[in-house]
N, CA and C atoms as an extended XYZ file, in Angstrom:
294
Properties=species:S:1:pos:R:3:atomname:S:1:resname:S:1:resid:I:1 pbc="F F F"
N        29.561      132.299       65.176 N   MET     1
C        29.827      131.843       66.529 CA  MET     1
C        30.267      130.379       66.473 C   MET     1
N        31.368      130.078       67.118 N   ILE     2
C        31.890      128.716       67.187 CA  ILE     2
C        31.503      128.132       68.539 C   ILE     2
N        30.855      126.971       68.521 N   SER     3
C        30.400      126.321       69.744 CA  SER     3
C        31.444      125.321       70.208 C   SER     3
N        31.694      125.314       71.507 N   LEU     4
C        32.674      124.415       72.106 CA  LEU     4
C        32.093      123.898       73.417 C   LEU     4
N        31.255      122.884       73.323 N   GLY     5
C        30.586      122.361       74.513 CA  GLY     5
C        29.689      123.418       75.130 C   GLY     5
N        29.958      123.783       76.367 N   ALA     6
C        29.154      124.771       77.094 CA  ALA     6
C        29.596      126.202       76.822 C   ALA     6
N        30.527      126.386       75.876 N   TYR     7
C        31.093      127.707       75.601 CA  TYR     7
C        30.981      128.022       74.118 C   TYR     7
N        31.105      129.315       73.797 N   GLU     8
C        31.106      129.737       72.397 CA  GLU     8
C        31.947      130.998       72.251 C   GLU     8
N        32.463      131.203       71.030 N   TYR     9
C        33.285      132.379       70.762 CA  TYR     9
C        33.279      132.677       69.275 C   TYR     9
N        33.645      133.909       68.947 N   ASN    10
C        33.864      134.319       67.567 CA  ASN    10
C        35.362      134.470       67.371 C   ASN    10
N        35.902      133.805       66.379 N   ALA    11
C        37.336      133.879       66.103 CA  ALA    11
C        37.607      135.063       65.187 C   ALA    11
N        37.409      136.270       65.717 N   ASN    12
C        37.700      137.468       64.934 CA  ASN    12
C        38.635      138.379       65.721 C   ASN    12
N        39.151      139.389       65.044 N   HIS    13
C        40.160      140.267       65.637 CA  HIS    13
C        39.650      140.987       66.888 C   HIS    13
N        38.384      141.380       66.893 N   SER    14
C        37.864      142.130       68.044 CA  SER    14
C        37.764      141.274       69.308 C   SER    14
N        37.707      139.965       69.180 N   ASN    15
C        37.647      139.069       70.340 CA  ASN    15
C        38.998      138.460       70.696 C   ASN    15
N        40.032      138.764       69.912 N   LEU    16
C        41.363      138.220       70.175 CA  LEU    16
C        41.978      138.940       71.376 C   LEU    16
N        42.254      138.196       72.442 N   LEU    17
C        42.852      138.770       73.646 CA  LEU    17
C        44.370      138.738       73.592 C   LEU    17
N        44.918      137.747       72.904 N   GLY    18
C        46.363      137.631       72.825 CA  GLY    18
C        46.770      136.407       72.036 C   GLY    18
N        48.061      136.344       71.739 N   SER    19
C        48.584      135.191       71.011 CA  SER    19
C        50.035      134.983       71.407 C   SER    19
N        50.482      133.766       71.210 N   GLY    20
C        51.860      133.416       71.506 CA  GLY    20
C        52.387      132.489       70.439 C   GLY    20
N        53.494      131.860       70.730 N   ALA    21
C        54.132      130.987       69.753 CA  ALA    21
C        53.275      129.775       69.411 C   ALA    21
N        52.466      129.301       70.359 N   PHE    22
C        51.731      128.062       70.153 CA  PHE    22
C        50.222      128.199       70.218 C   PHE    22
N        49.707      129.379       70.563 N   ALA    23
C        48.269      129.473       70.823 CA  ALA    23
C        47.720      130.874       70.591 C   ALA    23
N        46.398      130.939       70.498 N   PHE    24
C        45.637      132.184       70.453 CA  PHE    24
C        44.650      132.156       71.615 C   PHE    24
N        44.333      133.334       72.175 N   VAL    25
C        43.343      133.422       73.249 CA  VAL    25
C        42.246      134.380       72.807 C   VAL    25
N        41.002      133.885       72.833 N   TYR    26
C        39.839      134.682       72.436 CA  TYR    26
C        38.910      134.883       73.624 C   TYR    26
N        38.209      136.003       73.620 N   LYS    27
C        37.156      136.222       74.602 CA  LYS    27
C        35.921      135.489       74.104 C   LYS    27
N        35.342      134.677       74.963 N   GLY    28
C        34.135      133.932       74.627 CA  GLY    28
C        33.098      134.131       75.710 C   GLY    28
N        32.140      133.216       75.759 N   ARG    29
C        31.102      133.305       76.790 CA  ARG    29
C        30.523      131.925       77.057 C   ARG    29
N        29.870      131.815       78.202 N   VAL    30
C        29.146      130.598       78.540 CA  VAL    30
C        27.876      130.615       77.700 C   VAL    30
N        27.600      129.533       76.981 N   THR    31
C        26.484      129.501       76.033 CA  THR    31
C        25.152      129.840       76.682 C   THR    31
N        24.848      129.246       77.814 N   ASN    32
C        23.544      129.507       78.433 CA  ASN    32
C        23.559      130.697       79.396 C   ASN    32
N        24.703      131.384       79.497 N   LYS    33
C        24.834      132.607       80.305 CA  LYS    33
C        25.626      133.627       79.489 C   LYS    33
N        25.011      134.253       78.486 N   PRO    34
C        25.739      135.135       77.576 CA  PRO    34
C        26.444      136.310       78.244 C   PRO    34
N        26.050      136.666       79.466 N   ASP    35
C        26.710      137.771       80.169 CA  ASP    35
C        27.934      137.327       80.962 C   ASP    35
N        28.255      136.038       80.930 N   GLN    36
C        29.405      135.516       81.672 CA  GLN    36
C        30.561      135.254       80.705 C   GLN    36
N        31.541      136.169       80.651 N   PRO    37
C        32.657      135.995       79.720 CA  PRO    37
C        33.671      134.969       80.213 C   PRO    37
N        34.353      134.348       79.264 N   VAL    38
C        35.451      133.426       79.548 CA  VAL    38
C        36.578      133.718       78.568 C   VAL    38
N        37.758      133.247       78.889 N   ALA    39
C        38.892      133.307       77.974 CA  ALA    39
C        39.109      131.896       77.441 C   ALA    39
N        39.242      131.765       76.128 N   ILE    40
C        39.408      130.455       75.500 CA  ILE    40
C        40.756      130.425       74.782 C   ILE    40
N        41.649      129.571       75.281 N   LYS    41
C        42.976      129.418       74.689 CA  LYS    41
C        42.931      128.256       73.715 C   LYS    41
N        43.372      128.499       72.490 N   ILE    42
C        43.307      127.490       71.434 CA  ILE    42
C        44.719      127.147       70.977 C   ILE    42
N        45.079      125.885       71.146 N   MET    43
C        46.366      125.387       70.660 CA  MET    43
C        46.090      124.458       69.496 C   MET    43
N        46.626      124.776       68.345 N   LYS    44
C        46.437      123.939       67.164 CA  LYS    44
C        47.281      122.678       67.284 C   LYS    44
N        46.723      121.573       66.826 N   LYS    45
C        47.487      120.326       66.798 CA  LYS    45
C        48.473      120.409       65.640 C   LYS    45
N        49.728      120.150       65.933 N   ASP    46
C        50.755      120.147       64.896 CA  ASP    46
C        51.925      119.288       65.356 C   ASP    46
N        53.039      119.398       64.678 N   GLN    47
C        54.198      118.584       65.012 CA  GLN    47
C        54.782      118.941       66.374 C   GLN    47
N        54.480      120.111       66.916 N   ASN    48
C        55.008      120.517       68.213 CA  ASN    48
C        54.140      120.066       69.384 C   ASN    48
N        53.025      119.422       69.123 N   MET    49
C        52.078      119.095       70.179 CA  MET    49
C        52.686      118.275       71.318 C   MET    49
N        53.465      117.221       71.087 N   PRO    50
C        54.024      116.474       72.222 CA  PRO    50
C        54.855      117.358       73.151 C   PRO    50
N        55.644      118.274       72.593 N   LYS    51
C        56.461      119.171       73.402 CA  LYS    51
C        55.579      120.153       74.181 C   LYS    51
N        54.504      120.613       73.557 N   ASN    52
C        53.616      121.587       74.184 CA  ASN    52
C        52.734      120.975       75.261 C   ASN    52
N        52.501      119.668       75.224 N   LYS    53
C        51.636      119.021       76.216 CA  LYS    53
C        52.150      119.236       77.631 C   LYS    53
N        53.450      119.208       77.815 N   THR    54
C        54.019      119.423       79.138 CA  THR    54
C        53.696      120.821       79.638 C   THR    54
N        53.853      121.822       78.780 N   LEU    55
C        53.530      123.193       79.159 CA  LEU    55
C        52.048      123.345       79.440 C   LEU    55
N        51.227      122.738       78.614 N   LEU    56
C        49.780      122.867       78.754 CA  LEU    56
C        49.275      122.233       80.037 C   LEU    56
N        49.836      121.104       80.422 N   SER    57
C        49.342      120.396       81.607 CA  SER    57
C        49.505      121.213       82.878 C   SER    57
N        50.397      122.183       82.879 N   LYS    58
C        50.616      123.012       84.058 CA  LYS    58
C        49.521      124.050       84.263 C   LYS    58
N        48.699      124.322       83.256 N   GLU    59
C        47.711      125.385       83.385 CA  GLU    59
C        46.279      124.941       83.109 C   GLU    59
N        46.030      123.647       83.096 N   ILE    60
C        44.690      123.156       82.761 CA  ILE    60
C        43.714      123.381       83.910 C   ILE    60
N        42.562      123.998       83.600 N   SER    61
C        41.453      124.009       84.557 CA  SER    61
C        40.249      123.335       83.916 C   SER    61
N        39.999      123.621       82.650 N   VAL    62
C        38.961      122.938       81.878 CA  VAL    62
C        39.567      122.673       80.516 C   VAL    62
N        39.567      121.428       80.085 N   LEU    63
C        40.233      121.069       78.839 CA  LEU    63
C        39.262      120.382       77.906 C   LEU    63
N        39.270      120.806       76.664 N   LYS    64
C        38.449      120.183       75.628 CA  LYS    64
C        39.375      119.882       74.463 C   LYS    64
N        39.503      118.613       74.090 N   VAL    65
C        40.333      118.217       72.961 CA  VAL    65
C        39.407      117.862       71.809 C   VAL    65
N        39.639      118.469       70.655 N   THR    66
C        38.861      118.181       69.463 CA  THR    66
C        39.807      117.725       68.371 C   THR    66
N        39.250      117.412       67.228 N   SER    67
C        40.099      116.999       66.107 CA  SER    67
C        40.945      118.156       65.585 C   SER    67
N        40.559      119.395       65.886 N   ASN    68
C        41.289      120.569       65.393 CA  ASN    68
C        42.356      121.068       66.350 C   ASN    68
N        42.245      120.753       67.624 N   GLY    69
C        43.219      121.268       68.570 CA  GLY    69
C        42.806      121.072       70.009 C   GLY    69
N        43.509      121.755       70.877 N   VAL    70
C        43.266      121.692       72.306 CA  VAL    70
C        42.718      123.041       72.747 C   VAL    70
N        41.643      123.017       73.527 N   TYR    71
C        40.994      124.238       73.990 CA  TYR    71
C        41.053      124.290       75.509 C   TYR    71
N        41.502      125.400       76.045 N   LEU    72
C        41.559      125.620       77.476 CA  LEU    72
C        40.645      126.793       77.797 C   LEU    72
N        39.616      126.562       78.614 N   VAL    73
C        38.653      127.610       78.951 CA  VAL    73
C        38.925      128.063       80.375 C   VAL    73
N        39.111      129.384       80.537 N   MET    74
C        39.442      129.954       81.840 CA  MET    74
C        38.514      131.114       82.147 C   MET    74
N        38.470      131.495       83.402 N   GLU    75
C        37.727      132.682       83.797 CA  GLU    75
C        38.329      133.894       83.092 C   GLU    75
N        37.480      134.763       82.563 N   TYR    76
C        37.948      135.979       81.904 CA  TYR    76
C        38.182      137.051       82.956 C   TYR    76
N        39.365      137.612       82.989 N   CYS    77
C        39.711      138.684       83.922 CA  CYS    77
C        40.071      139.922       83.118 C   CYS    77
N        39.248      140.924       83.193 N   ASN    78
C        39.480      142.165       82.471 CA  ASN    78
C        40.672      142.897       83.084 C   ASN    78
N        41.463      143.536       82.267 N   GLY    79
C        42.546      144.344       82.817 CA  GLY    79
C        43.915      144.052       82.248 C   GLY    79
N        44.012      143.188       81.265 N   GLY    80
C        45.297      142.994       80.620 CA  GLY    80
C        45.931      141.640       80.870 C   GLY    80
N        47.149      141.538       80.423 N   ASP    81
C        47.925      140.310       80.457 CA  ASP    81
C        48.502      140.065       81.853 C   ASP    81
N        48.359      138.846       82.374 N   LEU    82
C        48.839      138.522       83.712 CA  LEU    82
C        50.348      138.683       83.829 C   LEU    82
N        51.108      138.260       82.833 N   SER    83
C        52.568      138.362       82.932 CA  SER    83
C        53.020      139.820       82.989 C   SER    83
N        52.362      140.706       82.239 N   GLU    84
C        52.700      142.131       82.304 CA  GLU    84
C        52.368      142.702       83.676 C   GLU    84
N        51.259      142.277       84.247 N   TYR    85
C        50.868      142.738       85.578 CA  TYR    85
C        51.894      142.303       86.621 C   TYR    85
N        52.298      141.035       86.550 N   LEU    86
C        53.248      140.513       87.527 CA  LEU    86
C        54.621      141.158       87.402 C   LEU    86
N        55.019      141.532       86.186 N   GLN    87
C        56.308      142.193       85.997 CA  GLN    87
C        56.332      143.562       86.658 C   GLN    87
N        55.176      144.199       86.772 N   GLY    88
C        55.098      145.520       87.384 CA  GLY    88
C        55.018      145.484       88.893 C   GLY    88
N        54.923      144.313       89.484 N   LYS    89
C        54.805      144.168       90.937 CA  LYS    89
C        56.078      143.548       91.496 C   LYS    89
N        56.549      144.082       92.609 N   VAL    90
C        57.732      143.517       93.240 CA  VAL    90
C        57.350      142.286       94.061 C   VAL    90
N        56.423      142.453       95.002 N   ILE    91
C        55.975      141.348       95.846 CA  ILE    91
C        54.460      141.425       95.960 C   ILE    91
N        53.796      140.313       95.734 N   LEU    92
C        52.347      140.256       95.895 CA  LEU    92
C        52.029      139.614       97.237 C   LEU    92
N        51.177      140.246       98.051 N   PRO    93
C        50.813      139.640       99.332 CA  PRO    93
C        49.976      138.382       99.127 C   PRO    93
N        50.085      137.438      100.051 N   CYS    94
C        49.333      136.182       99.958 CA  CYS    94
C        47.838      136.429       99.863 C   CYS    94
N        47.331      137.441      100.552 N   SER    95
C        45.893      137.733      100.515 CA  SER    95
C        45.439      138.116       99.109 C   SER    95
N        46.325      138.699       98.318 N   PHE    96
C        46.001      139.084       96.945 CA  PHE    96
C        45.900      137.862       96.044 C   PHE    96
N        46.662      136.834       96.324 N   LEU    97
C        46.740      135.653       95.468 CA  LEU    97
C        45.597      134.680       95.676 C   LEU    97
N        44.808      134.849       96.676 N   ARG    98
C        43.719      133.916       96.955 CA  ARG    98
C        42.500      134.240       96.178 C   ARG    98
C-alpha cells in the first residue's frame, strides 16, 4: 500500500482504472475511511512536465506534489470512463450535470 497524505493505493494491475499518454489512474481509498474509494491520477515528473501543467491545472480538485510526480485525487465514480460516456450522449440536461 502506498500512502499519499490522507489517501492510499496499491499500484497494481487490478487497481489500474486507466492510463493515457502522461498519466495512470488507480483506484485508492481514504486512509481513515477504507470503504470510501477515490481515483488517484499520477503524472510522473519528466521533460514534458511544463507542457502538461497547463492541462493539469484545468482539472485540479485536490493536488499533491511529491518528488516523484504530481498526484490528483478525485471522487471515484463507478461505471467507466467519462469521455466514453459523454461520446454516447447527444445532449446532457443541466440537472444531470449538477
